[in-house]
C-alpha positions in Angstrom: 49.0 -23.9 -44.7 47.4 -22.9 -47.8 44.2 -24.1 -49.1 44.7 -26.0 -52.3 41.2 -24.3 -53.7 43.0 -20.9 -53.2 45.8 -21.8 -55.6 45.1 -21.0 -59.4 45.5 -24.0 -61.7 48.7 -23.8 -63.7 48.2 -24.3 -67.6 49.9 -27.4 -68.7 53.4 -26.8 -70.3 52.1 -27.4 -73.8 49.2 -25.0 -73.3 51.7 -22.4 -71.7 54.1 -22.8 -74.9 51.2 -22.7 -77.3 49.8 -19.4 -75.7 53.1 -17.8 -75.7 53.7 -18.8 -79.5 50.3 -17.4 -80.5 50.7 -14.1 -78.9 54.2 -13.0 -79.6 53.0 -10.4 -82.2 51.2 -8.8 -79.0 54.7 -8.4 -77.3 55.6 -6.2 -80.5 52.3 -4.3 -80.6 52.7 -3.2 -76.7 56.2 -2.1 -77.3 55.5 -0.2 -80.4 52.7 1.5 -78.2 54.6 2.2 -75.3 57.6 3.6 -76.8 56.3 7.3 -76.7 55.9 6.7 -72.8 59.4 5.7 -72.0 62.6 7.7 -71.5 64.9 8.0 -74.8 67.6 5.8 -73.2 65.4 2.9 -73.0 65.6 1.3 -76.4 63.1 -1.2 -78.1 65.4 -4.1 -77.1 65.1 -3.4 -73.6 61.4 -2.9 -73.7 60.9 -6.4 -75.8 63.1 -8.3 -73.3 60.9 -7.0 -70.4 57.7 -7.6 -72.3 58.6 -11.2 -73.1 59.2 -11.7 -69.5 55.9 -10.2 -69.1 54.1 -12.6 -71.6 55.7 -15.7 -70.2 54.5 -14.7 -66.7 51.1 -14.1 -68.2 50.9 -17.7 -69.6 52.2 -19.3 -66.2 49.7 -17.3 -64.2 46.6 -17.1 -66.5 43.5 -19.2 -65.3 40.8 -19.6 -67.8 38.3 -20.4 -65.3 37.7 -16.8 -64.3 36.5 -15.9 -67.9 38.8 -13.5 -69.1 40.5 -13.5 -72.5 44.3 -14.4 -72.3 45.0 -11.5 -74.7 43.6 -8.9 -72.1 45.2 -10.5 -69.5 48.8 -10.8 -71.1 48.5 -7.1 -72.2 48.3 -6.0 -68.7 51.2 -8.3 -67.6 53.4 -6.9 -70.5 52.8 -3.3 -69.8 53.3 -4.0 -66.0 56.5 -5.6 -66.9 57.9 -2.8 -69.1 56.7 -0.4 -66.3 58.6 -2.5 -63.6 62.0 -2.3 -65.7 61.6 1.4 -66.0 61.3 1.7 -62.1 64.3 -0.4 -61.8 66.2 2.0 -64.0 64.9 4.7 -62.0 64.8 6.9 -64.8 62.2 9.6 -63.4 64.1 11.9 -61.0 63.0 13.3 -57.7 63.1 16.7 -58.8 60.7 15.7 -61.9 58.3 13.9 -59.6 58.1 17.0 -57.7 57.2 19.2 -60.6 54.5 16.4 -61.8 53.1 16.8 -58.4 53.0 20.6 -58.3 51.3 20.4 -62.2 48.4 18.3 -60.8 48.2 20.2 -57.5 48.4 23.7 -59.6 45.6 22.1 -61.9 43.6 21.3 -59.1 43.5 24.4 -57.6 42.8 26.4 -60.5 40.0 24.3 -61.5 38.1 24.7 -58.4 38.6 28.7 -58.4 37.8 29.0 -62.1 35.0 26.4 -62.1 36.4 25.1 -65.4 39.5 23.5 -66.7 42.3 26.1 -66.9 43.7 27.0 -70.1 47.4 26.3 -70.9 48.5 30.1 -70.5 46.8 30.1 -67.1 48.7 27.2 -66.1 51.9 28.3 -67.3 51.3 31.7 -65.3 50.3 30.1 -62.3 53.5 27.8 -62.2 55.6 30.9 -63.0 56.6 29.5 -66.3 56.5 30.7 -70.1 54.1 28.9 -72.2 57.1 27.1 -73.9 58.3 25.8 -70.5 54.8 24.7 -69.4 54.7 22.6 -73.0 58.2 21.2 -72.2 57.0 19.9 -68.9 54.0 18.5 -70.0 55.9 16.7 -72.7 58.5 15.4 -70.0 55.7 14.2 -67.5 54.2 12.6 -70.4 56.9 9.9 -70.4 56.1 8.9 -67.0 54.6 5.3 -67.5 51.7 5.9 -65.0 50.5 9.0 -66.8 48.1 6.8 -68.7 44.7 5.8 -69.1 46.1 2.2 -68.5 47.4 2.9 -65.2 46.0 0.7 -62.7 43.3 1.6 -59.9 44.4 -1.0 -57.7 47.5 -3.3 -57.6 46.0 -6.8 -58.1 46.7 -9.1 -61.1 43.5 -8.2 -62.8 43.8 -4.7 -61.6 41.3 -2.5 -63.5 42.4 1.0 -65.0 40.8 4.2 -66.2 40.3 2.8 -69.5 38.3 -0.3 -68.4 35.9 2.2 -66.8 35.1 3.5 -70.3 35.1 0.3 -72.5 31.8 -2.1 -72.5 33.8 -5.2 -72.0 30.5 -7.3 -71.3 32.0 -8.7 -68.2 30.3 -8.8 -64.8 32.8 -6.6 -63.0 32.6 -3.5 -65.3 28.5 -3.9 -65.2 28.6 -3.9 -61.5 30.7 -0.5 -61.7 28.3 0.9 -64.0 25.4 -0.1 -61.8 26.9 0.7 -58.3 29.1 3.7 -58.9 28.4 5.0 -62.6 32.0 5.5 -63.2 31.9 4.7 -66.9 29.2 7.5 -67.3 31.1 10.2 -65.3 34.4 9.5 -67.1 32.2 10.0 -70.4 31.0 13.1 -69.3 34.4 14.3 -68.3 35.6 13.4 -71.7 33.1 15.8 -73.2 34.7 18.8 -71.2 38.1 18.5 -72.6 39.1 20.5 -75.3 38.3 19.1 -78.8 41.9 18.3 -79.9 42.4 16.7 -76.5 39.5 14.5 -77.0 40.6 13.6 -80.4 44.2 12.7 -79.0 42.6 10.4 -76.4 40.1 8.8 -78.9 42.7 7.9 -81.4 45.6 7.1 -79.1 43.2 4.6 -76.7 40.3 3.5 -79.0 41.8 3.7 -82.5 45.3 2.4 -81.1 47.2 4.9 -83.4 50.6 5.9 -82.7 51.5 9.5 -81.8 53.2 9.7 -85.2 50.0 9.0 -86.9 47.7 11.1 -84.8 50.1 14.0 -85.5 49.6 13.5 -89.1 45.9 13.4 -88.6 45.4 16.5 -86.6 48.1 18.3 -88.4 50.5 18.9 -85.3 53.9 17.7 -84.2 54.4 14.5 -82.3 55.7 16.5 -79.2 52.2 18.4 -79.4 50.5 15.2 -79.2 52.3 14.2 -76.2 51.5 17.4 -74.5 47.9 17.1 -75.4 48.0 13.6 -74.2 49.6 14.7 -70.8 47.2 17.5 -70.2 44.0 15.7 -71.1 44.9 13.0 -68.6 45.8 15.4 -65.9 42.4 17.2 -66.4 40.5 13.8 -66.1 42.3 13.1 -63.1 41.5 16.6 -61.4 38.0 16.3 -62.7 37.6 13.0 -60.9 38.9 14.5 -57.7 36.5 17.3 -57.9 33.5 15.0 -58.7 30.6 14.2 -56.1 30.9 10.5 -56.6 33.7 10.2 -53.9 31.7 12.2 -51.2 30.5 9.2 -49.6 33.8 7.4 -49.4 
């Protein structure tokens, strides 16, 4: 039998309706930012429909007693709803998943051999690809929803992601992580090891919240190149986290 103390309070219907009305714009913002992360056959209407379900779910599940802002909670639920819809469509083929795994494994192996992040031509050679083929693979992998700083590190409703570790949210949980595991400092150091354009893409995309088109105009490359740089930067961060000493005691 469930303990009533374990069940989060459900906001009154009027409050939930107001939360939804007040955050309709958030649906459009999240959809626009996620367009580059979804396959071409998933249109904005599909995304917006899933996003609305996420917003409604957020309004139904939100517990203000936990001290979190509804906007933050809702954005997490909206993103999750869009990613769930993509998984239902099974758009990412088995062969592409295998290529993504090979890409990460190759980068990890070269990083350990070279003692630094491999250059693009080194990655292409190790994968027996031309540089154009490697760039094409990076662009395709970048459309996988989980290849993002927004990927959850756990599967709870309030699961933290890589970006949370880099932000100062002034909440107790990030502070605990900074004090106990120093993840925030580690990721900040790892970002400094990225190539200049990779760092710029990450900063403009996640902190300035610009679209890939806007980023392309700023740094003077094509949108496709921005997608490649974004994908490669995040792969490097993953590999560097795996190689870091902070996990040795776990």
